[in-house]
C-alpha positions as CSV (number, residue, x, y, z in Angstrom):
1,X,16.8,173.6,51.0
2,X,19.3,171.7,53.4
3,X,20.2,168.3,52.4
4,X,20.7,165.4,55.0
5,X,24.2,164.1,55.4
6,X,24.1,160.8,57.1
7,X,27.7,159.9,56.2
8,X,27.1,156.3,56.5
9,X,30.1,155.1,54.3
10,X,32.5,156.7,56.8
11,X,31.0,155.1,59.9
12,X,32.2,151.9,61.7
13,X,29.3,149.5,62.4
14,X,29.0,150.3,66.1
15,X,28.7,153.9,65.1
16,X,26.2,153.2,62.6
17,X,24.3,151.3,65.1
18,X,24.3,154.2,67.5
19,X,23.3,156.6,64.8
20,X,20.4,154.6,63.5
21,X,19.1,154.1,67.2
22,X,19.5,157.7,68.2
23,X,17.4,158.6,64.9
24,X,14.7,156.1,65.7
25,X,14.6,157.6,69.3
26,X,14.3,160.9,67.9
27,X,11.7,160.3,65.6
28,X,9.4,158.3,67.8
29,X,6.2,160.2,68.5
30,X,7.6,163.2,66.6
31,X,4.5,164.9,65.6
32,X,6.5,166.5,62.6
33,X,7.1,163.2,61.0
34,X,3.9,161.1,61.8
35,X,4.2,158.3,59.2
36,X,8.0,157.5,58.5
37,X,8.9,155.6,55.7
38,X,10.3,153.1,56.2
39,X,8.3,152.4,59.7
40,X,10.6,152.9,62.6
41,X,9.9,149.3,64.0
42,X,11.4,148.2,60.6
43,X,14.6,150.2,61.1
44,X,14.7,149.1,64.6
45,X,14.6,145.4,63.4
46,X,17.3,146.1,60.9
47,X,19.6,147.8,63.4
48,X,18.8,144.6,65.9
49,X,19.8,142.5,62.9
50,X,23.1,144.3,62.2
51,X,23.9,144.4,65.8
52,X,23.7,140.7,66.3
53,X,25.7,140.1,62.9
54,X,28.4,142.2,64.4
55,X,28.4,140.4,67.6
56,X,28.8,137.1,65.8
57,X,31.6,138.5,63.6
58,X,33.5,139.9,66.7
59,X,33.1,136.4,68.5
60,X,34.2,134.6,65.5
61,X,37.2,136.8,65.3
62,X,38.1,136.2,69.0
63,X,37.7,132.4,68.1
64,X,40.0,132.7,65.3
65,X,42.7,134.7,67.0
66,X,42.6,132.0,69.9
67,X,43.1,129.2,67.2
68,X,45.6,131.1,65.4
69,X,47.6,131.2,68.8
70,X,47.0,127.7,69.7
71,X,48.3,126.7,66.3
72,X,51.3,128.9,66.6
73,X,52.3,127.4,70.0
74,X,51.6,123.8,68.7
75,X,54.1,124.5,65.9
76,X,56.9,126.0,68.3
77,X,56.4,122.6,70.3
78,X,56.7,120.5,67.1
79,X,59.9,122.6,65.9
80,X,61.6,122.4,69.2
81,X,61.1,118.4,69.4
82,X,62.2,117.9,65.8
83,X,65.4,120.2,66.4
84,X,66.2,118.2,69.6
85,X,65.5,114.8,67.7
86,X,67.8,116.1,64.8
87,X,70.6,116.9,67.4
88,X,70.0,113.4,68.7
89,X,70.5,111.8,65.4
90,X,73.5,113.7,64.6
91,X,75.2,112.9,67.9
92,X,74.9,109.3,66.9
93,X,75.2,109.2,63.0
94,X,78.0,111.9,63.0
95,X,78.6,112.6,59.3
96,X,77.2,109.2,58.0
97,X,74.9,110.4,55.4
98,X,73.3,107.0,54.9
99,X,72.5,106.8,58.7
100,X,71.1,110.3,58.7
101,X,68.7,109.4,55.8
102,X,67.6,106.2,57.2
103,X,66.0,108.5,60.3
104,X,64.0,110.3,57.6
105,X,66.1,113.5,57.7
106,X,68.1,115.2,55.2
107,X,71.5,116.4,55.3
108,X,72.6,120.0,54.6
109,X,74.1,120.9,51.2
110,X,77.7,122.0,51.4
111,X,78.2,125.5,51.1
112,X,79.4,126.5,47.8
113,X,82.3,128.8,47.6
114,X,81.6,132.0,45.5
115,X,83.3,132.0,42.0
116,X,85.2,135.0,40.6
117,X,82.9,136.7,38.2
118,X,83.5,136.5,34.3
119,X,85.3,139.4,32.8
120,X,82.9,142.0,31.2
121,X,82.6,141.6,27.6
122,X,81.9,144.2,24.6
123,X,82.9,147.4,26.2
124,X,82.4,150.5,24.1
125,X,82.7,154.2,24.7
126,X,80.5,156.7,23.1
127,X,80.3,160.5,23.2
128,X,78.0,161.8,25.8
129,X,75.3,164.2,25.6
130,X,77.3,166.9,27.1
131,X,81.0,168.1,26.8
132,X,83.4,166.3,28.9
133,X,81.1,163.1,28.9
134,X,81.6,159.7,27.8
135,X,79.0,157.0,27.7
136,X,80.3,153.3,28.5
137,X,78.5,150.2,27.8
138,X,79.3,146.5,28.2
139,X,77.4,143.3,28.6
140,X,76.1,142.4,32.1
141,X,77.9,139.8,34.0
142,X,75.5,137.4,35.9
143,X,75.6,137.5,39.8
144,X,77.4,140.7,39.8
145,X,76.8,143.1,42.6
146,X,78.8,146.0,40.7
147,X,81.4,147.1,38.5
148,X,84.7,149.1,38.9
149,X,85.6,151.5,36.0
150,X,89.5,152.8,35.6
151,X,90.5,155.3,33.1
152,X,94.0,156.4,31.8
153,X,95.2,158.7,28.8
154,X,98.3,156.7,28.3
155,X,97.6,152.8,27.9
156,X,101.1,151.9,27.2
157,X,102.0,152.3,30.8
158,X,100.3,149.7,32.9
159,X,100.6,152.0,36.2
160,X,98.7,154.8,34.5
161,X,95.4,153.4,35.2
162,X,93.3,155.2,38.0
163,X,90.0,154.3,39.4
164,X,87.1,156.4,38.2
165,X,83.9,155.1,39.7
166,X,81.8,152.4,41.0
167,X,78.7,151.3,38.6
168,X,75.8,149.2,39.6
169,X,74.5,148.5,35.8
170,X,76.1,147.6,32.8
171,X,76.5,151.2,31.7
172,X,77.6,154.4,33.0
173,X,78.1,158.2,32.2
174,X,81.8,159.2,33.0
175,X,81.8,163.1,33.4
176,X,84.2,165.9,34.1
177,X,86.7,164.7,31.2
178,X,88.9,167.0,29.3
179,X,87.3,167.9,26.1
180,X,89.4,166.9,23.0
181,X,91.5,164.5,24.8
182,X,91.5,160.7,24.1
183,X,91.0,158.3,27.1
184,X,91.1,154.9,27.4
185,X,88.5,152.9,29.8
186,X,88.2,149.2,31.1
187,X,85.7,147.6,33.5
188,X,85.8,144.8,36.2
189,X,83.0,143.0,37.5
190,X,82.7,142.5,41.4
191,X,80.8,139.9,43.2
192,X,80.8,137.7,46.4
193,X,83.7,135.8,44.8
194,X,86.0,138.8,44.3
195,X,86.9,140.9,41.3
196,X,87.1,139.6,37.6
197,X,90.1,140.4,35.4
198,X,89.8,143.7,33.3
199,X,88.0,144.0,30.1
200,X,89.7,144.9,27.0
201,X,90.0,148.7,27.0
202,X,87.8,150.9,24.9
203,X,88.9,154.3,23.9
204,X,87.1,157.5,22.9
205,X,88.0,161.2,22.2
206,X,85.8,163.2,24.7
207,X,83.4,165.8,23.0
């Protein structure tokens, strides 16, 4: 036996009203359905109520949109007026903080110069999960954007250090190293204030 599929949950309010009215029209004086339950007038009243409620909601939305637009425009006018007034106060007060404060306004905080980050501490080197890998770990440095890592096979020569990789967290897997060879590693923190000094080196024989 076929089942009726109304699909009401997926219909918009207007589509639902149209569908309901179409059904009422189709069933009016339909001899196959002489006594609809609920009665068709009741369905029609429910559809009329929904249509009226929907119209009120749309009217309220339109009114709300207009009021929001009016508020935005009013806010723009206030912002422009206060900005002009601030320029006037600045033209007279100059850099005199007390004069600016007497006008009920605040002065901008001086820009702070970014400081060089601290040197990373606690660098350690451990054998990686695969041949030719070393896992590096160190304590995170606050307000650091990245870390630069260098390595060498000969720490006695300062010029032997070479750049390896940039890390964005306080750990990094170093790959493609020569198994059985000892490496030394060092790390520096990088921030808006520049690069820190180098950490104490950590050493490990590559597995």
